[in-house]
C-alpha positions in Angstrom: -47.0 12.2 -15.0 -46.4 15.1 -12.5 -48.6 18.1 -13.1 -46.7 21.3 -13.9 -46.7 24.2 -11.5 -48.6 27.1 -13.1 -46.7 30.4 -12.5 -48.1 33.9 -13.5 -45.2 36.3 -14.2 -46.1 39.9 -13.9 -44.1 42.8 -15.4 -44.4 46.5 -16.0 -43.4 46.1 -19.6 -42.8 42.9 -21.5 -39.9 43.0 -22.3 -37.1 45.5 -23.0 -33.9 44.0 -24.6 -32.0 45.3 -21.5 -34.1 42.9 -19.4 -33.4 39.8 -21.6 -32.1 38.0 -18.5 -35.6 37.8 -17.1 -36.8 36.0 -20.2 -33.9 33.5 -20.2 -34.5 32.7 -16.5 -38.1 31.9 -16.8 -37.8 30.3 -20.2 -35.4 27.7 -18.7 -37.9 26.3 -16.3 -39.6 23.7 -18.6 -41.1 22.0 -15.6 -43.3 25.1 -15.2 -46.4 26.2 -17.2 -45.7 29.9 -17.8 -48.3 32.7 -17.9 -47.3 36.3 -18.5 -49.1 39.6 -18.0 -47.9 43.2 -18.2 -49.2 46.7 -18.3 -47.6 47.1 -21.7 -46.0 44.9 -24.4 -43.2 45.7 -26.8 -44.2 44.3 -30.2 -42.3 41.2 -31.1 -40.2 41.2 -28.0 -39.2 37.8 -26.7 -42.1 35.7 -28.0 -42.5 32.1 -26.9 -45.1 29.7 -28.1 -44.8 27.9 -24.7 -46.0 31.0 -22.8 -49.6 32.1 -22.4 -49.9 35.9 -22.6 -52.7 38.0 -21.2 -53.8 40.5 -23.8 -55.7 43.2 -21.9 -58.3 45.2 -23.8 -56.6 48.5 -23.3 -53.9 47.9 -25.8 -51.2 50.6 -25.7 -53.0 52.8 -23.2 -50.2 52.4 -20.6 -47.5 53.5 -23.0 -49.7 56.3 -24.2 -50.3 57.5 -20.6 -46.6 57.5 -19.9 -45.8 59.6 -23.0 -48.4 62.3 -22.1 -46.7 65.5 -20.9 -48.3 67.0 -17.8 -46.9 70.4 -18.8 -49.3 70.4 -21.8 -52.8 71.3 -20.6 -54.6 69.0 -23.1 -52.3 66.1 -22.3 -52.7 66.7 -18.6 -56.5 66.4 -19.0 -56.0 63.1 -20.9 -53.9 61.8 -18.0 -56.5 62.8 -15.5 -59.3 61.2 -17.6 -57.4 57.9 -17.9 -57.0 57.8 -14.1 -60.6 58.7 -13.5 -61.5 55.9 -15.9 -60.0 53.7 -13.2 -57.7 52.1 -15.8 -55.4 50.4 -13.2 -58.5 48.8 -11.5 -59.7 47.4 -14.8 -56.3 46.1 -15.7 -55.9 44.4 -12.3 -59.4 42.9 -12.5 -58.6 41.5 -16.0 -55.4 39.9 -14.8 -57.1 38.5 -11.8 -59.7 36.9 -14.0 -57.0 35.6 -16.3 -55.2 34.0 -13.3 -58.4 32.4 -12.0 -59.4 31.0 -15.4 -56.0 29.4 -15.8 -55.8 28.2 -12.2 -52.3 29.6 -11.6 -50.5 28.3 -8.5 -48.0 31.1 -7.9 -47.7 34.9 -8.6 -44.2 35.9 -9.5 -43.7 39.7 -9.8 -40.6 41.2 -11.3 -39.3 44.4 -9.7 -40.3 45.7 -6.3 -42.5 48.5 -7.5 -44.5 46.1 -9.5 -44.7 43.8 -6.4 -46.6 46.7 -4.8 -48.8 47.3 -7.8 -49.8 43.7 -8.3 -49.8 42.5 -4.6 -53.6 42.4 -4.2 -53.9 39.8 -7.0 -52.0 37.3 -4.9 -54.1 38.2 -1.9 -57.4 37.8 -3.7 -56.3 34.5 -5.2 -54.8 33.3 -1.9 -51.8 32.2 -3.8 -48.0 32.4 -2.9 -46.4 35.7 -3.9 -42.8 35.8 -5.1 -41.1 39.1 -5.7 -37.8 39.5 -7.6 -35.6 42.6 -7.0 -33.1 43.4 -9.7 -31.3 46.7 -9.6 -32.7 50.2 -9.1 -35.5 48.9 -6.9 -33.1 48.0 -4.1 -32.0 51.5 -3.1 -33.0 54.1 -5.7 -36.7 53.3 -5.4 -36.9 54.0 -1.6 -34.5 56.9 -1.9 -36.6 58.7 -4.5 -39.9 57.5 -3.0 -39.5 57.1 0.8 -43.0 55.6 1.1 -41.5 52.4 -0.2 -39.6 51.9 3.0 -43.0 51.1 4.6 -44.3 49.4 1.5 -41.2 47.1 1.5 -42.1 45.9 5.0 -45.7 45.1 3.9 -44.4 43.2 0.9 -41.9 41.3 3.0 -44.7 40.2 5.3 -47.0 39.1 2.4 -44.5 37.5 0.1 -43.5 33.8 0.5 -40.1 34.5 -1.1 -38.0 37.5 -2.0 -35.5 36.8 -4.8 -32.2 38.6 -5.4 -29.2 38.1 -7.7 -26.4 37.8 -5.1 -25.0 38.6 -1.7 -25.2 42.4 -2.2 -28.9 42.3 -2.7 -29.4 39.8 0.1 -27.6 42.1 2.5 -29.6 45.1 1.4 -32.9 43.3 1.8 -32.0 42.0 5.2 -31.0 45.6 6.3 -34.6 46.7 5.4 -36.0 44.0 7.7 -36.8 41.2 5.3 -36.7 37.9 7.2 -33.6 36.0 6.2 -35.5 32.8 5.6 -37.5 34.6 2.9 -34.4 35.8 1.0 -33.3 33.6 -1.8 -30.3 34.1 -4.1 -31.0 33.1 -7.7 -28.1 34.0 -9.9 -29.0 35.2 -13.4 -27.0 33.9 -16.3 -26.6 33.3 -20.0 -27.3 30.5 -22.4 -23.6 29.6 -22.4 -24.2 26.5 -24.5 -25.4 28.7 -27.4 -22.6 31.3 -27.2 -19.6 30.6 -29.4 -16.2 31.0 -27.8 -14.0 33.1 -30.2 -10.3 33.1 -29.8 -9.2 36.7 -30.5 -5.8 37.8 -31.8 -4.1 40.0 -29.2 -0.7 41.6 -29.9 1.0 43.6 -27.3 0.6 47.4 -27.6 -2.8 47.3 -29.2 -6.4 47.3 -27.7 -9.9 47.4 -29.0 -12.2 48.3 -26.1 -16.0 48.0 -26.0 -18.6 49.2 -23.6 -22.2 48.1 -24.3 -24.7 49.6 -21.9 -27.6 52.1 -21.8 -26.4 55.6 -21.3 -27.3 55.9 -17.6 -25.0 57.3 -14.9 -24.7 54.0 -13.1 -23.0 52.4 -16.1 -20.0 54.7 -15.6 -19.5 55.8 -19.2 -17.9 59.1 -18.0 -15.2 57.1 -16.1 -14.7 54.9 -19.1 -13.9 57.8 -21.4 -11.8 59.7 -18.8 -9.7 56.6 -18.1 -9.3 55.8 -21.8 -8.1 59.4 -22.4 -5.6 59.2 -19.5 -4.3 55.8 -20.8 -4.1 57.0 -24.4 -1.1 59.2 -23.7 1.0 56.0 -23.2 -1.2 53.7 -25.4 -1.8 55.4 -28.7 -2.7 52.3 -30.7 -6.2 51.7 -29.2 -9.8 52.5 -29.7 -13.0 52.6 -27.7 -16.5 51.8 -29.0 -19.6 52.8 -26.9 -22.9 51.1 -27.7 -26.1 52.0 -26.0 -29.5 53.5 -26.3 -30.2 56.9 -24.8 -31.8 56.4 -21.4 -30.7 59.7 -20.1 -29.9 62.5 -22.6 -27.7 64.4 -20.2 -25.5 61.4 -19.7 -25.0 60.8 -23.4 -24.4 64.6 -23.9 -21.7 64.6 -21.2 -19.9 61.8 -23.0 -20.2 63.6 -26.4 -18.9 66.8 -24.9 -15.9 65.1 -23.4 -15.1 63.4 -26.7 -15.3 66.7 -28.6 -13.4 68.8 -26.0 -10.5 66.4 -26.0 -10.6 65.7 -29.8 -11.2 62.0 -29.4 -13.5 61.6 -32.4 -11.0 59.4 -34.2 -10.5 57.2 -31.2 -14.0 56.9 -29.7 -17.0 55.7 -31.7 -20.6 55.8 -30.4 -23.2 53.4 -31.8 -26.8 53.9 -30.9 -27.9 50.2 -30.7 -27.3 46.8 -32.2 -29.7 43.9 -32.8 -29.7 41.8 -29.7 -29.8 38.6 -31.9 -26.4 39.7 -33.2 -24.8 40.5 -29.8 -22.3 37.7 -29.6 -21.0 37.9 -33.1 -20.7 41.7 -32.6 -18.6 41.2 -29.5 -16.2 39.0 -31.4 -14.7 42.1 -33.1 -13.4 43.5 -29.8 -10.7 42.5 -27.4 -11.7 43.7 -23.9 -15.1 44.7 -22.5 -15.2 47.6 -20.1 -18.0 48.6 -17.6 -17.1 50.7 -14.6 -20.5 50.5 -12.9 -21.0 52.8 -9.8 -23.5 54.2 -7.4 -25.1 57.5 -8.5 -26.0 60.5 -6.4 -29.7 59.3 -6.3 -28.6 55.8 -5.2 -29.1 54.0 -8.5 -27.0 50.9 -8.7 -26.7 47.5 -10.5 -28.1 45.7 -7.5 -26.3 42.6 -8.7 -24.1 42.8 -11.8 -24.6 43.5 -15.5 -25.4 40.4 -17.5 -23.3 41.8 -20.4 -20.2 41.0 -18.4 -21.2 37.3 -18.6 -22.0 37.6 -22.3 -18.6 39.0 -22.9 -16.7 36.4 -20.9 -18.6 33.6 -22.5 -17.4 34.7 -25.9 -13.8 34.7 -24.6 -13.6 38.4 -23.9 -11.8 39.6 -20.7 -13.4 42.4 -18.7 -12.4 45.7 -17.0 -14.9 46.6 -14.4 -15.3 47.8 -10.8 -15.9 46.3 -7.4 -19.5 47.6 -7.5 -22.3 45.4 -6.0 -21.9 41.8 -7.1 -19.5 42.4 -10.0 -16.6 40.7 -8.2 -18.7 37.5 -8.2 -19.1 37.7 -12.0 -15.6 39.0 -12.9 -12.8 37.4 -11.0 -10.1 40.0 -10.4 -6.8 39.0 -11.9 -8.3 35.8 -13.5 -11.1 36.7 -15.9 -10.6 40.5 -15.8 -9.3 43.4 -13.8 -11.3 45.4 -11.3 -11.0 48.9 -9.9 -12.8 50.7 -7.0 -15.8 52.7 -8.1 -15.1 56.0 -9.9 -11.3 55.4 -9.6 -10.1 56.7 -13.0 -6.5 56.1 -12.2 -6.8 52.4 -11.5 -9.2 52.0 -14.5 -6.5 53.7 -16.7 -3.8 51.3 -15.3 -6.0 48.3 -16.1 -6.5 49.5 -19.6 -2.7 49.9 -19.9 -2.2 46.4 -18.6 -4.4 44.9 -21.3 -2.8 47.2 -23.9 0.6 45.8 -23.1 -0.6 42.2 -22.8 0.5 39.6 -25.4 -1.4 36.6 -26.8 -0.5 34.0 -24.1 -1.6 36.0 -21.1 -4.6 37.3 -22.9 -5.7 33.8 -23.8 -5.4 32.8 -20.2 -7.8 35.5 -19.1 -10.2 34.6 -22.0 -10.2 30.9 -21.2 -10.7 31.5 -17.5 -13.6 33.8 -18.2 -15.4 31.2 -20.4 -14.9 28.4 -17.8 -16.1 30.7 -15.0 -19.4 31.4 -16.8 -19.9 27.8 -17.7 -19.4 26.8 -14.1 -21.3 29.5 -12.2 -23.6 31.3 -14.7 -25.2 28.7 -16.9 -28.8 29.9 -17.0 -30.1 26.3 -17.2 -28.5 25.4 -13.9 -29.5 28.6 -12.1 -33.1 28.3 -13.3 -33.3 25.1 -11.4 -32.8 27.1 -8.2 -35.9 29.1 -9.1 -37.8 25.9 -9.7 -37.0 24.7 -6.2 -38.4 27.9 -4.8 -41.6 27.3 -6.8 -41.8 23.8 -5.5 -41.2 24.8 -1.9 -43.9 27.5 -2.2 -46.6 25.1 -3.3 -45.7 22.1 -1.1 
């Protein structure tokens, strides 16, 4: 029997619901023995009896450190004390020992900034280093912290493989000087075999819209509500529901202000969050998913494309989105959804109107095409095999 490759997956935090795609990707590599270590762990988040987790002795010290306010003199002293205590060194030494004891073959780090933080573990072990880029780390990270432009070059030199979601990420990495032979596209995906397809009723001149995303500028909520308001003049029989945690208070407040200013309280509903386990049954109550992702002023972007677009299409829900990053790869314009240029409120509004006027037959065609597209291109079981091939190549 062939011995399993042992891979140590390294995270900042394991694991927010918004990063569920990382769990599904690694969990669908049964040929691999999986080890996980992180600075911090969210209680009860994505447990797996088949994973071996490193439990460092510092418990919640990392999350406590992040929550300390530098403006508070006492809390500032606490932050300084934690750093003087050399907490990062103790953490890294502990993970290094964990990797040595378990004789791991590969170090796979998730997100570029964590690649820099954990890079020395791979060096000390003399093991292959694989780094996955996902979103904000492509362009926002070096924009806000220019030192990462040099750090990226060092990571590209050390790493055996750099993984991205699609052609947008591959092009960006190549523009930074990453050797093309090190760049590997591994599409994310969903467990489409476990997602029920729901045939929704769709009469013309009605529409129930849903956007499910954290309230951050790149998700384009402000363009959603403005396009909805513009379309509402010709499409009175429709509603919009926004679901998402508060990542940035100013973004959420801007949406709330717009709703109040234009008296849309009876048309737009905001829900703070839903249980991830209930996601697909929740989606069944809506007819069209909308997500007009865009670049922000500080260069935040999707990097690839939101996985929620795949979840929606897998359930039989067409999508209104933008041509941002790799979204046109996930949502086929005119077939599984309708796309608009980034921040183009007029085109978004017209796309809303088109679905509003749409009857059952045409709606069903979009819905069925979406499901088939996800089954064909974004089944996580198939895409995880591409990751396995990278592991096998790195250890051969």
